[in-house]
mmCIF file of the N, C-alpha and C atoms, coordinates in Angstrom:
data_MODEL
# 
_entry.id   MODEL 
# 
loop_
_atom_site.group_PDB 
_atom_site.id 
_atom_site.type_symbol 
_atom_site.label_atom_id 
_atom_site.label_alt_id 
_atom_site.label_comp_id 
_atom_site.label_asym_id 
_atom_site.label_entity_id 
_atom_site.label_seq_id 
_atom_site.pdbx_PDB_ins_code 
_atom_site.Cartn_x 
_atom_site.Cartn_y 
_atom_site.Cartn_z 
_atom_site.occupancy 
_atom_site.B_iso_or_equiv 
_atom_site.pdbx_formal_charge 
_atom_site.auth_seq_id 
_atom_site.auth_comp_id 
_atom_site.auth_asym_id 
_atom_site.auth_atom_id 
_atom_site.pdbx_PDB_model_num 
ATOM 1   N N  . MET A 1 1  ? -9.831  29.820 15.128  1.00 0.00 ? 1  MET A N  1 
ATOM 2   C CA . MET A 1 1  ? -9.116  28.719 14.486  1.00 0.00 ? 1  MET A CA 1 
ATOM 3   C C  . MET A 1 1  ? -9.222  28.866 12.966  1.00 0.00 ? 1  MET A C  1 
ATOM 4   N N  . ASP A 1 2  ? -8.098  28.709 12.284  1.00 0.00 ? 2  ASP A N  1 
ATOM 5   C CA . ASP A 1 2  ? -8.057  28.771 10.829  1.00 0.00 ? 2  ASP A CA 1 
ATOM 6   C C  . ASP A 1 2  ? -8.667  27.530 10.212  1.00 0.00 ? 2  ASP A C  1 
ATOM 7   N N  . LEU A 1 3  ? -9.022  27.634 8.934   1.00 0.00 ? 3  LEU A N  1 
ATOM 8   C CA . LEU A 1 3  ? -9.448  26.476 8.155   1.00 0.00 ? 3  LEU A CA 1 
ATOM 9   C C  . LEU A 1 3  ? -8.194  25.727 7.743   1.00 0.00 ? 3  LEU A C  1 
ATOM 10  N N  . GLN A 1 4  ? -8.057  24.485 8.176   1.00 0.00 ? 4  GLN A N  1 
ATOM 11  C CA . GLN A 1 4  ? -6.908  23.652 7.851   1.00 0.00 ? 4  GLN A CA 1 
ATOM 12  C C  . GLN A 1 4  ? -7.274  22.731 6.685   1.00 0.00 ? 4  GLN A C  1 
ATOM 13  N N  . CYS A 1 5  ? -6.368  22.592 5.722   1.00 0.00 ? 5  CYS A N  1 
ATOM 14  C CA . CYS A 1 5  ? -6.613  21.753 4.556   1.00 0.00 ? 5  CYS A CA 1 
ATOM 15  C C  . CYS A 1 5  ? -5.519  20.712 4.432   1.00 0.00 ? 5  CYS A C  1 
ATOM 16  N N  . GLU A 1 6  ? -5.944  19.486 4.121   1.00 0.00 ? 6  GLU A N  1 
ATOM 17  C CA . GLU A 1 6  ? -5.007  18.402 3.863   1.00 0.00 ? 6  GLU A CA 1 
ATOM 18  C C  . GLU A 1 6  ? -5.476  17.677 2.608   1.00 0.00 ? 6  GLU A C  1 
ATOM 19  N N  . ILE A 1 7  ? -4.583  17.545 1.628   1.00 0.00 ? 7  ILE A N  1 
ATOM 20  C CA . ILE A 1 7  ? -4.896  16.820 0.396   1.00 0.00 ? 7  ILE A CA 1 
ATOM 21  C C  . ILE A 1 7  ? -4.009  15.582 0.369   1.00 0.00 ? 7  ILE A C  1 
ATOM 22  N N  . VAL A 1 8  ? -4.655  14.415 0.249   1.00 0.00 ? 8  VAL A N  1 
ATOM 23  C CA . VAL A 1 8  ? -3.969  13.134 0.373   1.00 0.00 ? 8  VAL A CA 1 
ATOM 24  C C  . VAL A 1 8  ? -4.220  12.291 -0.872  1.00 0.00 ? 8  VAL A C  1 
ATOM 25  N N  . THR A 1 9  ? -3.145  11.683 -1.397  1.00 0.00 ? 9  THR A N  1 
ATOM 26  C CA . THR A 1 9  ? -3.253  10.711 -2.488  1.00 0.00 ? 9  THR A CA 1 
ATOM 27  C C  . THR A 1 9  ? -2.937  9.333  -1.903  1.00 0.00 ? 9  THR A C  1 
ATOM 28  N N  . PRO A 1 10 ? -3.100  8.267  -2.681  1.00 0.00 ? 10 PRO A N  1 
ATOM 29  C CA . PRO A 1 10 ? -2.726  6.949  -2.161  1.00 0.00 ? 10 PRO A CA 1 
ATOM 30  C C  . PRO A 1 10 ? -1.239  6.841  -1.793  1.00 0.00 ? 10 PRO A C  1 
ATOM 31  N N  . MET A 1 11 ? -0.414  7.725  -2.340  1.00 0.00 ? 11 MET A N  1 
ATOM 32  C CA . MET A 1 11 ? 1.023   7.639  -2.117  1.00 0.00 ? 11 MET A CA 1 
ATOM 33  C C  . MET A 1 11 ? 1.563   8.594  -1.054  1.00 0.00 ? 11 MET A C  1 
ATOM 34  N N  . ASP A 1 12 ? 0.878   9.742  -0.849  1.00 0.00 ? 12 ASP A N  1 
ATOM 35  C CA . ASP A 1 12 ? 1.489   10.756 0.005   1.00 0.00 ? 12 ASP A CA 1 
ATOM 36  C C  . ASP A 1 12 ? 0.489   11.850 0.387   1.00 0.00 ? 12 ASP A C  1 
ATOM 37  N N  . ILE A 1 13 ? 0.851   12.638 1.368   1.00 0.00 ? 13 ILE A N  1 
ATOM 38  C CA . ILE A 1 13 ? 0.149   13.884 1.669   1.00 0.00 ? 13 ILE A CA 1 
ATOM 39  C C  . ILE A 1 13 ? 0.799   14.937 0.775   1.00 0.00 ? 13 ILE A C  1 
ATOM 40  N N  . ILE A 1 14 ? 0.038   15.507 -0.161  1.00 0.00 ? 14 ILE A N  1 
ATOM 41  C CA . ILE A 1 14 ? 0.639   16.439 -1.115  1.00 0.00 ? 14 ILE A CA 1 
ATOM 42  C C  . ILE A 1 14 ? 0.452   17.903 -0.727  1.00 0.00 ? 14 ILE A C  1 
ATOM 43  N N  . TYR A 1 15 ? -0.423  18.167 0.237   1.00 0.00 ? 15 TYR A N  1 
ATOM 44  C CA . TYR A 1 15 ? -0.621  19.551 0.671   1.00 0.00 ? 15 TYR A CA 1 
ATOM 45  C C  . TYR A 1 15 ? -1.193  19.541 2.076   1.00 0.00 ? 15 TYR A C  1 
ATOM 46  N N  . THR A 1 16 ? -0.657  20.377 2.926   1.00 0.00 ? 16 THR A N  1 
ATOM 47  C CA . THR A 1 16 ? -1.226  20.574 4.256   1.00 0.00 ? 16 THR A CA 1 
ATOM 48  C C  . THR A 1 16 ? -0.848  21.985 4.726   1.00 0.00 ? 16 THR A C  1 
ATOM 49  N N  . ALA A 1 17 ? -1.874  22.784 5.021   1.00 0.00 ? 17 ALA A N  1 
ATOM 50  C CA . ALA A 1 17 ? -1.637  24.166 5.419   1.00 0.00 ? 17 ALA A CA 1 
ATOM 51  C C  . ALA A 1 17 ? -2.947  24.831 5.819   1.00 0.00 ? 17 ALA A C  1 
ATOM 52  N N  . PRO A 1 18 ? -2.858  25.942 6.560   1.00 0.00 ? 18 PRO A N  1 
ATOM 53  C CA . PRO A 1 18 ? -4.051  26.748 6.783   1.00 0.00 ? 18 PRO A CA 1 
ATOM 54  C C  . PRO A 1 18 ? -4.404  27.473 5.488   1.00 0.00 ? 18 PRO A C  1 
ATOM 55  N N  . VAL A 1 19 ? -5.698  27.565 5.190   1.00 0.00 ? 19 VAL A N  1 
ATOM 56  C CA . VAL A 1 19 ? -6.145  28.141 3.920   1.00 0.00 ? 19 VAL A CA 1 
ATOM 57  C C  . VAL A 1 19 ? -7.252  29.155 4.145   1.00 0.00 ? 19 VAL A C  1 
ATOM 58  N N  . GLY A 1 20 ? -7.467  29.975 3.104   1.00 0.00 ? 20 GLY A N  1 
ATOM 59  C CA . GLY A 1 20 ? -8.577  30.923 3.107   1.00 0.00 ? 20 GLY A CA 1 
ATOM 60  C C  . GLY A 1 20 ? -9.827  30.305 2.520   1.00 0.00 ? 20 GLY A C  1 
ATOM 61  N N  . LEU A 1 21 ? -9.625  29.503 1.446   1.00 0.00 ? 21 LEU A N  1 
ATOM 62  C CA . LEU A 1 21 ? -10.751 28.808 0.826   1.00 0.00 ? 21 LEU A CA 1 
ATOM 63  C C  . LEU A 1 21 ? -10.254 27.656 -0.016  1.00 0.00 ? 21 LEU A C  1 
ATOM 64  N N  . VAL A 1 22 ? -11.161 26.704 -0.247  1.00 0.00 ? 22 VAL A N  1 
ATOM 65  C CA . VAL A 1 22 ? -10.895 25.547 -1.096  1.00 0.00 ? 22 VAL A CA 1 
ATOM 66  C C  . VAL A 1 22 ? -12.109 25.357 -1.997  1.00 0.00 ? 22 VAL A C  1 
ATOM 67  N N  . THR A 1 23 ? -11.873 25.208 -3.302  1.00 0.00 ? 23 THR A N  1 
ATOM 68  C CA . THR A 1 23 ? -12.935 24.916 -4.253  1.00 0.00 ? 23 THR A CA 1 
ATOM 69  C C  . THR A 1 23 ? -12.671 23.537 -4.835  1.00 0.00 ? 23 THR A C  1 
ATOM 70  N N  . VAL A 1 24 ? -13.687 22.673 -4.796  1.00 0.00 ? 24 VAL A N  1 
ATOM 71  C CA . VAL A 1 24 ? -13.531 21.290 -5.259  1.00 0.00 ? 24 VAL A CA 1 
ATOM 72  C C  . VAL A 1 24 ? -14.589 20.950 -6.308  1.00 0.00 ? 24 VAL A C  1 
ATOM 73  N N  . PRO A 1 25 ? -14.262 19.985 -7.204  1.00 0.00 ? 25 PRO A N  1 
ATOM 74  C CA . PRO A 1 25 ? -15.224 19.550 -8.219  1.00 0.00 ? 25 PRO A CA 1 
ATOM 75  C C  . PRO A 1 25 ? -16.154 18.470 -7.657  1.00 0.00 ? 25 PRO A C  1 
ATOM 76  N N  . GLY A 1 26 ? -17.211 18.877 -6.983  1.00 0.00 ? 26 GLY A N  1 
ATOM 77  C CA . GLY A 1 26 ? -18.161 17.922 -6.416  1.00 0.00 ? 26 GLY A CA 1 
ATOM 78  C C  . GLY A 1 26 ? -18.891 17.150 -7.497  1.00 0.00 ? 26 GLY A C  1 
ATOM 79  N N  . GLU A 1 27 ? -19.395 15.993 -7.138  1.00 0.00 ? 27 GLU A N  1 
ATOM 80  C CA . GLU A 1 27 ? -20.115 15.136 -8.090  1.00 0.00 ? 27 GLU A CA 1 
ATOM 81  C C  . GLU A 1 27 ? -21.322 15.857 -8.692  1.00 0.00 ? 27 GLU A C  1 
ATOM 82  N N  . LYS A 1 28 ? -21.949 16.738 -7.919  1.00 0.00 ? 28 LYS A N  1 
ATOM 83  C CA . LYS A 1 28 ? -23.125 17.470 -8.410  1.00 0.00 ? 28 LYS A CA 1 
ATOM 84  C C  . LYS A 1 28 ? -22.802 18.923 -8.728  1.00 0.00 ? 28 LYS A C  1 
ATOM 85  N N  . GLY A 1 29 ? -21.515 19.229 -8.870  1.00 0.00 ? 29 GLY A N  1 
ATOM 86  C CA . GLY A 1 29 ? -21.093 20.581 -9.209  1.00 0.00 ? 29 GLY A CA 1 
ATOM 87  C C  . GLY A 1 29 ? -20.015 21.088 -8.280  1.00 0.00 ? 29 GLY A C  1 
ATOM 88  N N  . GLU A 1 30 ? -19.298 22.059 -8.770  1.00 0.00 ? 30 GLU A N  1 
ATOM 89  C CA . GLU A 1 30 ? -18.208 22.659 -8.017  1.00 0.00 ? 30 GLU A CA 1 
ATOM 90  C C  . GLU A 1 30 ? -18.755 23.411 -6.805  1.00 0.00 ? 30 GLU A C  1 
ATOM 91  N N  . PHE A 1 31 ? -18.031 23.327 -5.680  1.00 0.00 ? 31 PHE A N  1 
ATOM 92  C CA . PHE A 1 31 ? -18.420 24.114 -4.519  1.00 0.00 ? 31 PHE A CA 1 
ATOM 93  C C  . PHE A 1 31 ? -17.187 24.567 -3.744  1.00 0.00 ? 31 PHE A C  1 
ATOM 94  N N  . THR A 1 32 ? -17.375 25.626 -2.974  1.00 0.00 ? 32 THR A N  1 
ATOM 95  C CA . THR A 1 32 ? -16.284 26.237 -2.220  1.00 0.00 ? 32 THR A CA 1 
ATOM 96  C C  . THR A 1 32 ? -16.533 26.072 -0.729  1.00 0.00 ? 32 THR A C  1 
ATOM 97  N N  . VAL A 1 33 ? -15.451 25.776 -0.012  1.00 0.00 ? 33 VAL A N  1 
ATOM 98  C CA . VAL A 1 33 ? -15.489 25.647 1.443   1.00 0.00 ? 33 VAL A CA 1 
ATOM 99  C C  . VAL A 1 33 ? -14.708 26.813 2.038   1.00 0.00 ? 33 VAL A C  1 
ATOM 100 N N  . LEU A 1 34 ? -15.351 27.521 2.951   1.00 0.00 ? 34 LEU A N  1 
ATOM 101 C CA . LEU A 1 34 ? -14.733 28.626 3.682   1.00 0.00 ? 34 LEU A CA 1 
ATOM 102 C C  . LEU A 1 34 ? -14.699 28.274 5.171   1.00 0.00 ? 34 LEU A C  1 
ATOM 103 N N  . LYS A 1 35 ? -14.023 29.099 5.945   1.00 0.00 ? 35 LYS A N  1 
ATOM 104 C CA . LYS A 1 35 ? -13.972 28.917 7.399   1.00 0.00 ? 35 LYS A CA 1 
ATOM 105 C C  . LYS A 1 35 ? -15.394 28.852 7.959   1.00 0.00 ? 35 LYS A C  1 
ATOM 106 N N  . ASN A 1 36 ? -15.609 27.982 8.933   1.00 0.00 ? 36 ASN A N  1 
ATOM 107 C CA . ASN A 1 36 ? -16.893 27.762 9.610   1.00 0.00 ? 36 ASN A CA 1 
ATOM 108 C C  . ASN A 1 36 ? -17.970 27.163 8.696   1.00 0.00 ? 36 ASN A C  1 
ATOM 109 N N  . HIS A 1 37 ? -17.558 26.472 7.645   1.00 0.00 ? 37 HIS A N  1 
ATOM 110 C CA . HIS A 1 37 ? -18.499 25.795 6.750   1.00 0.00 ? 37 HIS A CA 1 
ATOM 111 C C  . HIS A 1 37 ? -19.232 24.696 7.530   1.00 0.00 ? 37 HIS A C  1 
ATOM 112 N N  . ALA A 1 38 ? -20.463 24.455 7.170   1.00 0.00 ? 38 ALA A N  1 
ATOM 113 C CA . ALA A 1 38 ? -21.222 23.359 7.781   1.00 0.00 ? 38 ALA A CA 1 
ATOM 114 C C  . ALA A 1 38 ? -20.538 22.034 7.456   1.00 0.00 ? 38 ALA A C  1 
ATOM 115 N N  . PRO A 1 39 ? -20.636 21.043 8.335   1.00 0.00 ? 39 PRO A N  1 
ATOM 116 C CA . PRO A 1 39 ? -20.042 19.738 8.051   1.00 0.00 ? 39 PRO A CA 1 
ATOM 117 C C  . PRO A 1 39 ? -20.600 19.163 6.746   1.00 0.00 ? 39 PRO A C  1 
ATOM 118 N N  . ILE A 1 40 ? -19.705 18.551 5.954   1.00 0.00 ? 40 ILE A N  1 
ATOM 119 C CA . ILE A 1 40 ? -20.103 17.987 4.675   1.00 0.00 ? 40 ILE A CA 1 
ATOM 120 C C  . ILE A 1 40 ? -19.152 16.859 4.288   1.00 0.00 ? 40 ILE A C  1 
ATOM 121 N N  . ILE A 1 41 ? -19.708 15.860 3.631   1.00 0.00 ? 41 ILE A N  1 
ATOM 122 C CA . ILE A 1 41 ? -18.934 14.808 2.977   1.00 0.00 ? 41 ILE A CA 1 
ATOM 123 C C  . ILE A 1 41 ? -19.480 14.725 1.563   1.00 0.00 ? 41 ILE A C  1 
ATOM 124 N N  . SER A 1 42 ? -18.578 14.699 0.571   1.00 0.00 ? 42 SER A N  1 
ATOM 125 C CA . SER A 1 42 ? -19.017 14.666 -0.819  1.00 0.00 ? 42 SER A CA 1 
ATOM 126 C C  . SER A 1 42 ? -18.055 13.839 -1.666  1.00 0.00 ? 42 SER A C  1 
ATOM 127 N N  . VAL A 1 43 ? -18.599 13.225 -2.706  1.00 0.00 ? 43 VAL A N  1 
ATOM 128 C CA . VAL A 1 43 ? -17.793 12.538 -3.708  1.00 0.00 ? 43 VAL A CA 1 
ATOM 129 C C  . VAL A 1 43 ? -17.294 13.593 -4.688  1.00 0.00 ? 43 VAL A C  1 
ATOM 130 N N  . LEU A 1 44 ? -16.061 13.426 -5.148  1.00 0.00 ? 44 LEU A N  1 
ATOM 131 C CA . LEU A 1 44 ? -15.480 14.362 -6.100  1.00 0.00 ? 44 LEU A CA 1 
ATOM 132 C C  . LEU A 1 44 ? -15.439 13.759 -7.499  1.00 0.00 ? 44 LEU A C  1 
ATOM 133 N N  . SER A 1 45 ? -15.572 14.619 -8.488  1.00 0.00 ? 45 SER A N  1 
ATOM 134 C CA . SER A 1 45 ? -15.491 14.232 -9.889  1.00 0.00 ? 45 SER A CA 1 
ATOM 135 C C  . SER A 1 45 ? -14.164 14.720 -10.458 1.00 0.00 ? 45 SER A C  1 
ATOM 136 N N  . GLU A 1 46 ? -13.923 14.407 -11.716 1.00 0.00 ? 46 GLU A N  1 
ATOM 137 C CA . GLU A 1 46 ? -12.712 14.857 -12.382 1.00 0.00 ? 46 GLU A CA 1 
ATOM 138 C C  . GLU A 1 46 ? -12.728 16.374 -12.521 1.00 0.00 ? 46 GLU A C  1 
ATOM 139 N N  . GLY A 1 47 ? -11.598 16.986 -12.224 1.00 0.00 ? 47 GLY A N  1 
ATOM 140 C CA . GLY A 1 47 ? -11.488 18.433 -12.336 1.00 0.00 ? 47 GLY A CA 1 
ATOM 141 C C  . GLY A 1 47 ? -10.291 18.943 -11.568 1.00 0.00 ? 47 GLY A C  1 
ATOM 142 N N  . LYS A 1 48 ? -10.330 20.210 -11.226 1.00 0.00 ? 48 LYS A N  1 
ATOM 143 C CA . LYS A 1 48 ? -9.240  20.860 -10.498 1.00 0.00 ? 48 LYS A CA 1 
ATOM 144 C C  . LYS A 1 48 ? -9.698  21.248 -9.098  1.00 0.00 ? 48 LYS A C  1 
ATOM 145 N N  . ILE A 1 49 ? -8.822  21.058 -8.148  1.00 0.00 ? 49 ILE A N  1 
ATOM 146 C CA . ILE A 1 49 ? -9.017  21.558 -6.795  1.00 0.00 ? 49 ILE A CA 1 
ATOM 147 C C  . ILE A 1 49 ? -8.252  22.867 -6.710  1.00 0.00 ? 49 ILE A C  1 
ATOM 148 N N  . ARG A 1 50 ? -8.918  23.905 -6.268  1.00 0.00 ? 50 ARG A N  1 
ATOM 149 C CA . ARG A 1 50 ? -8.302  25.230 -6.134  1.00 0.00 ? 50 ARG A CA 1 
ATOM 150 C C  . ARG A 1 50 ? -8.188  25.560 -4.658  1.00 0.00 ? 50 ARG A C  1 
ATOM 151 N N  . VAL A 1 51 ? -6.973  25.877 -4.235  1.00 0.00 ? 51 VAL A N  1 
ATOM 152 C CA . VAL A 1 51 ? -6.708  26.204 -2.839  1.00 0.00 ? 51 VAL A CA 1 
ATOM 153 C C  . VAL A 1 51 ? -6.067  27.588 -2.787  1.00 0.00 ? 51 VAL A C  1 
ATOM 154 N N  . ILE A 1 52 ? -6.621  28.464 -1.978  1.00 0.00 ? 52 ILE A N  1 
ATOM 155 C CA . ILE A 1 52 ? -5.997  29.759 -1.735  1.00 0.00 ? 52 ILE A CA 1 
ATOM 156 C C  . ILE A 1 52 ? -5.522  29.759 -0.287  1.00 0.00 ? 52 ILE A C  1 
ATOM 157 N N  . GLY A 1 53 ? -4.207  29.811 -0.125  1.00 0.00 ? 53 GLY A N  1 
ATOM 158 C CA . GLY A 1 53 ? -3.600  29.772 1.198   1.00 0.00 ? 53 GLY A CA 1 
ATOM 159 C C  . GLY A 1 53 ? -3.844  31.058 1.971   1.00 0.00 ? 53 GLY A C  1 
ATOM 160 N N  . LYS A 1 54 ? -3.548  31.034 3.250   1.00 0.00 ? 54 LYS A N  1 
ATOM 161 C CA . LYS A 1 54 ? -3.695  32.222 4.095   1.00 0.00 ? 54 LYS A CA 1 
ATOM 162 C C  . LYS A 1 54 ? -2.822  33.369 3.597   1.00 0.00 ? 54 LYS A C  1 
ATOM 163 N N  . ASP A 1 55 ? -1.743  33.037 2.867   1.00 0.00 ? 55 ASP A N  1 
ATOM 164 C CA . ASP A 1 55 ? -0.851  34.055 2.318   1.00 0.00 ? 55 ASP A CA 1 
ATOM 165 C C  . ASP A 1 55 ? -1.349  34.606 0.979   1.00 0.00 ? 55 ASP A C  1 
ATOM 166 N N  . GLY A 1 56 ? -2.493  34.105 0.503   1.00 0.00 ? 56 GLY A N  1 
ATOM 167 C CA . GLY A 1 56 ? -3.061  34.567 -0.761  1.00 0.00 ? 56 GLY A CA 1 
ATOM 168 C C  . GLY A 1 56 ? -2.578  33.809 -1.979  1.00 0.00 ? 56 GLY A C  1 
ATOM 169 N N  . GLN A 1 57 ? -1.626  32.883 -1.796  1.00 0.00 ? 57 GLN A N  1 
ATOM 170 C CA . GLN A 1 57 ? -1.109  32.108 -2.927  1.00 0.00 ? 57 GLN A CA 1 
ATOM 171 C C  . GLN A 1 57 ? -2.139  31.087 -3.385  1.00 0.00 ? 57 GLN A C  1 
ATOM 172 N N  . GLU A 1 58 ? -2.348  31.029 -4.696  1.00 0.00 ? 58 GLU A N  1 
ATOM 173 C CA . GLU A 1 58 ? -3.325  30.125 -5.295  1.00 0.00 ? 58 GLU A CA 1 
ATOM 174 C C  . GLU A 1 58 ? -2.610  28.881 -5.807  1.00 0.00 ? 58 GLU A C  1 
ATOM 175 N N  . ASN A 1 59 ? -3.134  27.705 -5.438  1.00 0.00 ? 59 ASN A N  1 
ATOM 176 C CA . ASN A 1 59 ? -2.579  26.430 -5.886  1.00 0.00 ? 59 ASN A CA 1 
ATOM 177 C C  . ASN A 1 59 ? -3.687  25.603 -6.531  1.00 0.00 ? 59 ASN A C  1 
ATOM 178 N N  . PHE A 1 60 ? -3.322  24.820 -7.545  1.00 0.00 ? 60 PHE A N  1 
ATOM 179 C CA . PHE A 1 60 ? -4.265  23.935 -8.212  1.00 0.00 ? 60 PHE A CA 1 
ATOM 180 C C  . PHE A 1 60 ? -3.747  22.505 -8.166  1.00 0.00 ? 60 PHE A C  1 
ATOM 181 N N  . PHE A 1 61 ? -4.670  21.558 -7.967  1.00 0.00 ? 61 PHE A N  1 
ATOM 182 C CA . PHE A 1 61 ? -4.330  20.140 -7.934  1.00 0.00 ? 61 PHE A CA 1 
ATOM 183 C C  . PHE A 1 61 ? -5.312  19.392 -8.836  1.00 0.00 ? 61 PHE A C  1 
ATOM 184 N N  . ASP A 1 62 ? -4.785  18.453 -9.633  1.00 0.00 ? 62 ASP A N  1 
ATOM 185 C CA . ASP A 1 62 ? -5.635  17.635 -10.496 1.00 0.00 ? 62 ASP A CA 1 
ATOM 186 C C  . ASP A 1 62 ? -6.354  16.583 -9.666  1.00 0.00 ? 62 ASP A C  1 
ATOM 187 N N  . CYS A 1 63 ? -7.591  16.313 -10.049 1.00 0.00 ? 63 CYS A N  1 
ATOM 188 C CA . CYS A 1 63 ? -8.400  15.304 -9.359  1.00 0.00 ? 63 CYS A CA 1 
ATOM 189 C C  . CYS A 1 63 ? -9.123  14.469 -10.405 1.00 0.00 ? 63 CYS A C  1 
ATOM 190 N N  . LYS A 1 64 ? -8.907  13.161 -10.376 1.00 0.00 ? 64 LYS A N  1 
ATOM 191 C CA . LYS A 1 64 ? -9.669  12.268 -11.257 1.00 0.00 ? 64 LYS A CA 1 
ATOM 192 C C  . LYS A 1 64 ? -10.936 11.794 -10.544 1.00 0.00 ? 64 LYS A C  1 
ATOM 193 N N  . SER A 1 65 ? -10.805 11.559 -9.251  1.00 0.00 ? 65 SER A N  1 
ATOM 194 C CA . SER A 1 65 ? -11.939 11.169 -8.408  1.00 0.00 ? 65 SER A CA 1 
ATOM 195 C C  . SER A 1 65 ? -11.487 11.291 -6.961  1.00 0.00 ? 65 SER A C  1 
ATOM 196 N N  . GLY A 1 66 ? -12.432 11.228 -6.050  1.00 0.00 ? 66 GLY A N  1 
ATOM 197 C CA . GLY A 1 66 ? -12.053 11.314 -4.653  1.00 0.00 ? 66 GLY A CA 1 
ATOM 198 C C  . GLY A 1 66 ? -13.228 11.591 -3.740  1.00 0.00 ? 66 GLY A C  1 
ATOM 199 N N  . VAL A 1 67 ? -12.884 11.957 -2.504  1.00 0.00 ? 67 VAL A N  1 
ATOM 200 C CA . VAL A 1 67 ? -13.863 12.247 -1.462  1.00 0.00 ? 67 VAL A CA 1 
ATOM 201 C C  . VAL A 1 67 ? -13.351 13.432 -0.655  1.00 0.00 ? 67 VAL A C  1 
ATOM 202 N N  . VAL A 1 68 ? -14.265 14.296 -0.237  1.00 0.00 ? 68 VAL A N  1 
ATOM 203 C CA . VAL A 1 68 ? -13.900 15.415 0.622   1.00 0.00 ? 68 VAL A CA 1 
ATOM 204 C C  . VAL A 1 68 ? -14.763 15.372 1.877   1.00 0.00 ? 68 VAL A C  1 
ATOM 205 N N  . GLU A 1 69 ? -14.133 15.676 3.017   1.00 0.00 ? 69 GLU A N  1 
ATOM 206 C CA . GLU A 1 69 ? -14.858 15.804 4.274   1.00 0.00 ? 69 GLU A CA 1 
ATOM 207 C C  . GLU A 1 69 ? -14.445 17.117 4.917   1.00 0.00 ? 69 GLU A C  1 
ATOM 208 N N  . CYS A 1 70 ? -15.427 17.856 5.378   1.00 0.00 ? 70 CYS A N  1 
ATOM 209 C CA . CYS A 1 70 ? -15.159 19.104 6.089   1.00 0.00 ? 70 CYS A CA 1 
ATOM 210 C C  . CYS A 1 70 ? -15.951 19.094 7.386   1.00 0.00 ? 70 CYS A C  1 
ATOM 211 N N  . LYS A 1 71 ? -15.251 19.325 8.489   1.00 0.00 ? 71 LYS A N  1 
ATOM 212 C CA . LYS A 1 71 ? -15.919 19.501 9.782   1.00 0.00 ? 71 LYS A CA 1 
ATOM 213 C C  . LYS A 1 71 ? -14.960 20.182 10.735  1.00 0.00 ? 71 LYS A C  1 
ATOM 214 N N  . SER A 1 72 ? -15.484 20.980 11.613  1.00 0.00 ? 72 SER A N  1 
ATOM 215 C CA . SER A 1 72 ? -14.705 21.678 12.648  1.00 0.00 ? 72 SER A CA 1 
ATOM 216 C C  . SER A 1 72 ? -13.504 22.412 12.070  1.00 0.00 ? 72 SER A C  1 
ATOM 217 N N  . ASN A 1 73 ? -13.713 23.124 10.952  1.00 0.00 ? 73 ASN A N  1 
ATOM 218 C CA . ASN A 1 73 ? -12.670 23.920 10.291  1.00 0.00 ? 73 ASN A CA 1 
ATOM 219 C C  . ASN A 1 73 ? -11.464 23.097 9.837   1.00 0.00 ? 73 ASN A C  1 
ATOM 220 N N  . LYS A 1 74 ? -11.702 21.837 9.495   1.00 0.00 ? 74 LYS A N  1 
ATOM 221 C CA . LYS A 1 74 ? -10.666 20.995 8.880   1.00 0.00 ? 74 LYS A CA 1 
ATOM 222 C C  . LYS A 1 74 ? -11.270 20.334 7.654   1.00 0.00 ? 74 LYS A C  1 
ATOM 223 N N  . ILE A 1 75 ? -10.584 20.491 6.529   1.00 0.00 ? 75 ILE A N  1 
ATOM 224 C CA . ILE A 1 75 ? -11.031 19.871 5.293   1.00 0.00 ? 75 ILE A CA 1 
ATOM 225 C C  . ILE A 1 75 ? -9.980  18.853 4.869   1.00 0.00 ? 75 ILE A C  1 
ATOM 226 N N  . VAL A 1 76 ? -10.425 17.613 4.676   1.00 0.00 ? 76 VAL A N  1 
ATOM 227 C CA . VAL A 1 76 ? -9.542  16.535 4.230   1.00 0.00 ? 76 VAL A CA 1 
ATOM 228 C C  . VAL A 1 76 ? -10.051 16.083 2.868   1.00 0.00 ? 76 VAL A C  1 
ATOM 229 N N  . ILE A 1 77 ? -9.140  16.085 1.885   1.00 0.00 ? 77 ILE A N  1 
ATOM 230 C CA . ILE A 1 77 ? -9.491  15.702 0.516   1.00 0.00 ? 77 ILE A CA 1 
ATOM 231 C C  . ILE A 1 77 ? -8.656  14.488 0.144   1.00 0.00 ? 77 ILE A C  1 
ATOM 232 N N  . LEU A 1 78 ? -9.338  13.382 -0.119  1.00 0.00 ? 78 LEU A N  1 
ATOM 233 C CA . LEU A 1 78 ? -8.677  12.152 -0.558  1.00 0.00 ? 78 LEU A CA 1 
ATOM 234 C C  . LEU A 1 78 ? -8.886  12.050 -2.059  1.00 0.00 ? 78 LEU A C  1 
ATOM 235 N N  . ILE A 1 79 ? -7.799  12.067 -2.840  1.00 0.00 ? 79 ILE A N  1 
ATOM 236 C CA . ILE A 1 79 ? -7.943  12.089 -4.287  1.00 0.00 ? 79 ILE A CA 1 
ATOM 237 C C  . ILE A 1 79 ? -7.120  11.018 -4.981  1.00 0.00 ? 79 ILE A C  1 
ATOM 238 N N  . HIS A 1 80 ? -7.583  10.683 -6.158  1.00 0.00 ? 80 HIS A N  1 
ATOM 239 C CA . HIS A 1 80 ? -6.817  9.885  -7.106  1.00 0.00 ? 80 HIS A CA 1 
ATOM 240 C C  . HIS A 1 80 ? -6.438  10.875 -8.193  1.00 0.00 ? 80 HIS A C  1 
ATOM 241 N N  . GLU A 1 81 ? -5.140  11.138 -8.347  1.00 0.00 ? 81 GLU A N  1 
ATOM 242 C CA . GLU A 1 81 ? -4.716  12.167 -9.303  1.00 0.00 ? 81 GLU A CA 1 
ATOM 243 C C  . GLU A 1 81 ? -4.323  11.592 -10.635 1.00 0.00 ? 81 GLU A C  1 
# 
């Protein structure tokens, strides 16, 4: 099973796709989530979310604050952009 990523704002789902990796600005520092990552929930700080899709395309999303949850190869990022 691929790592699935969904990025959600209060207004819309702005990204949903299988990904190779996701890097987020955690409250205690930036961290990267890869396939089979241990379950985690973290508060996000202001910064950039970096997503590399399965096709190798790199995307960046602005984040003012938010929350990320990763479990069972699904990462959901709730952000205020």
